[in-house]
C-alpha positions as MATLAB code, in Angstrom:
seq = 'MRFDRAACRTGKPSFLSSVADAMAIPCRDVGEARSPHEFPCFVKREDNMDLVTGLAVVIGIMGGIATWAAITIGNPYLLIWAVFVGWGSFYHCGGKEAGFKNSAVANLWGAICAAGALIALTSIGVTAIMAGICVGISIIVLILAAKLPLLSAIPSAVYGYATTAALFLLAAAAYGEGAGGIIKVAAAVVISLIIGNILGYVSEKVTGAVVKA';
ca = [
       5.224    3.694   -6.055;
       4.931    6.525   -7.838;
       5.251    7.432  -11.708;
       7.882    9.182  -12.769;
       8.729    9.783  -16.651;
      12.336   10.691  -15.896;
      12.287    7.127  -14.329;
      10.449    5.663  -17.103;
      12.859    7.254  -19.652;
      15.866    5.167  -17.980;
      13.278    1.893  -17.578;
      13.529    2.111  -13.648;
      10.828    2.888  -11.223;
      12.073    6.543   -9.463;
      13.084    4.651   -5.747;
      14.675    1.729   -7.993;
      16.517    4.452   -9.841;
      18.074    6.347   -6.441;
      19.517    2.803   -5.537;
      20.679    2.115   -8.908;
      22.302    5.696   -9.557;
      24.114    5.362   -6.260;
      25.841    1.945   -7.525;
      26.413    3.538  -11.205;
      24.249    0.797  -12.744;
      23.754    1.341  -16.508;
      20.129    2.167  -18.089;
      19.497    2.029  -21.614;
      16.375    3.579  -23.048;
      13.457    1.004  -23.427;
      11.462    3.268  -25.951;
       8.166    4.561  -25.597;
       5.086    2.332  -24.216;
       3.712    0.254  -27.040;
       0.146    0.362  -25.370;
      -1.375    2.637  -22.735;
      -1.402   -0.036  -20.214;
       2.481   -0.774  -20.957;
       4.324    1.848  -18.629;
       8.680    1.246  -19.668;
       9.345    1.976  -16.322;
       7.728   -1.307  -15.200;
       9.301   -3.295  -17.992;
      11.647   -6.113  -16.550;
      15.410   -5.155  -17.218;
      17.973   -7.401  -17.091;
      20.193   -4.950  -15.262;
      17.790   -4.434  -12.576;
      17.245   -8.156  -11.254;
      20.466   -8.019   -9.003;
      19.120   -4.932   -7.782;
      15.410   -5.812   -6.802;
      17.086   -9.261   -5.450;
      19.498   -7.353   -3.177;
      16.596   -4.910   -2.271;
      14.306   -8.324   -1.434;
      17.289   -9.603    0.595;
      18.177   -6.511    2.491;
      15.178   -5.394    3.370;
      13.865   -8.765    4.192;
      16.577   -9.538    6.704;
      16.626   -6.078    8.028;
      12.762   -6.379    8.278;
      12.641   -9.604   10.347;
      14.845   -8.160   12.668;
      12.967   -5.224   12.975;
      10.023   -7.089   13.960;
      11.699   -9.286   16.321;
      13.254   -6.459   17.993;
       9.641   -4.385   18.233;
       7.951   -7.339   19.567;
      10.875   -8.189   22.104;
      11.106   -4.434   23.591;
       7.144   -4.458   23.765;
       7.335   -0.535   23.807;
       4.075    1.117   22.910;
       6.235    3.968   20.972;
       7.951    1.487   18.605;
       5.099    0.273   16.490;
       6.414   -2.012   13.791;
       3.635   -1.339   11.388;
       4.262    2.122   11.319;
       8.020    1.338   11.038;
       7.379   -0.643    7.846;
       5.273    2.413    6.743;
       7.778    5.101    7.097;
      10.221    2.502    5.642;
       8.018    2.415    2.333;
       7.639    6.697    2.783;
      11.279    6.750    2.291;
      11.692    4.824   -1.007;
       8.690    6.459   -2.207;
      10.393   10.133   -1.811;
      13.197    8.853   -3.877;
      15.702    7.574   -1.339;
      18.964    9.379   -0.394;
      19.308   12.017    1.665;
      16.534   14.368    0.319;
      14.429   11.252   -0.051;
      14.942   11.090    3.916;
      14.305   14.957    4.505;
      11.335   14.976    2.778;
       9.303   11.869    4.117;
      10.427   12.329    7.465;
       9.266   16.010    7.454;
       6.149   15.342    5.293;
       5.219   12.330    8.023;
       5.460   14.529   10.820;
       3.314   17.052    9.096;
       0.611   14.738    8.293;
       0.690   13.335   11.979;
       0.255   16.745   13.427;
      -2.497   17.610   11.361;
      -4.293   14.477   12.308;
      -3.699   15.106   16.187;
      -4.823   18.846   15.480;
      -8.048   17.578   13.859;
      -8.558   14.912   16.843;
      -7.994   17.253   19.733;
     -10.582   19.606   17.773;
     -13.130   16.815   17.171;
     -12.784   15.164   21.005;
     -13.070   18.741   22.059;
     -16.288   19.731   20.468;
     -17.941   16.386   20.615;
     -17.763   13.168   18.228;
     -20.551   13.331   15.916;
     -20.271   12.128   12.278;
     -20.814   15.710   11.000;
     -18.381   16.980   13.177;
     -15.956   14.691   12.276;
     -16.363   15.040    8.579;
     -15.651   18.496    9.281;
     -12.750   18.105   11.306;
     -11.121   15.940    8.824;
     -12.119   18.014    5.866;
     -10.250   21.163    7.428;
      -7.281   19.414    8.287;
      -6.526   17.749    5.183;
      -7.429   21.359    3.136;
      -4.132   22.658    5.574;
      -2.462   19.556    5.112;
      -2.498   19.575    1.152;
      -2.178   23.669    0.867;
       1.202   23.377    2.841;
       2.598   21.499   -0.041;
       3.052   25.046   -1.652;
       6.287   24.878    0.651;
       9.406   22.845   -0.930;
       9.618   21.283    2.489;
       6.223   19.919    2.631;
       5.589   18.791   -0.916;
       5.580   15.255   -0.324;
       1.396   15.089   -0.078;
       1.235   11.008    0.135;
       3.887   11.016    2.875;
       1.977   13.758    4.975;
      -0.936   11.412    4.380;
       0.742    8.896    5.591;
       1.574   10.493    8.932;
      -1.935   11.363    9.043;
      -3.528    8.092    8.379;
      -1.231    6.007   10.473;
      -2.398    8.577   13.506;
      -5.533    8.358   12.942;
      -5.504    4.537   12.982;
      -3.477    4.380   16.163;
      -6.074    6.551   18.000;
      -9.010    4.604   16.927;
      -7.375    1.259   17.632;
      -5.481    1.940   20.817;
      -6.198    5.546   21.927;
      -7.025    4.383   25.588;
      -3.374    2.898   25.989;
      -2.302    6.302   25.808;
      -4.337    8.403   27.905;
      -7.310   10.701   27.587;
      -8.029   14.011   26.436;
      -5.296   16.472   24.254;
      -2.377   14.919   26.153;
      -3.275   11.372   24.814;
      -4.020   12.051   21.375;
      -0.255   14.257   21.706;
       1.400   10.729   22.741;
      -0.592    8.908   20.134;
       0.861   11.284   17.884;
       4.307   10.773   19.151;
       4.302    7.265   18.942;
       3.608    7.520   15.424;
       6.288    9.957   14.407;
       8.798    8.382   16.500;
       8.013    4.830   14.712;
       7.725    6.687   11.229;
      11.113    8.185   11.751;
      12.817    4.769   12.731;
      11.047    3.469    9.477;
      12.833    6.216    7.171;
      16.402    5.757    9.026;
      15.892    2.077    8.092;
      15.086    3.073    4.736;
      18.281    5.165    4.391;
      20.553    2.311    5.974;
      18.882   -0.463    3.669;
      19.428    1.364    0.468;
      22.763    1.897    1.625;
      23.430   -1.934    2.648;
      21.778   -2.491   -0.613;
      23.967   -0.539   -2.722;
      27.049   -2.065   -1.249;
      25.607   -5.654   -1.378;
      24.828   -5.571   -5.192;
      27.993   -3.556   -6.140;
      29.827   -6.681   -4.564;
];
């Protein structure tokens, strides 16, 4: 969850604000924080309770169905844990169409950077020092790209990077060897992250409809 001063002024965390705005939920100023450890955007609000409950129910049901579907399908390009990472990334980016675009593109960019680092590392030879160099250079590139508005969601790019690296470390053998295998790992991650972003977008819309009702 990102700390958003504008969201704090309205008394809602940023990802809740995006849903609340779509539903025209009123939001009154809660004033300044009374201590350095008390942030207004995390103060309990009566007009937020139905929204939080709606999100809990909708995402809980959808998440359960998505888990069942992923296990039932059993496809290596549908990773339920990566789906949830993409889902969270969508809300982290503020939701709505803009959040979907920013999150999905950043997720993709992170996966590309990770794949590049892994291909370079496995081509040169895996040692601790080379791993550190490849990761360091790829992270520099990942973050510098945030100067472009389309790639400015650095945390979401890191989600894509870390998820790709995790799948490679845990299950690279299942996708083949060499650069081809690494590309397949990145593709599996990107597909799953995009599905997660789509589910995030759908869950936001469904929650809006449910709370309005």
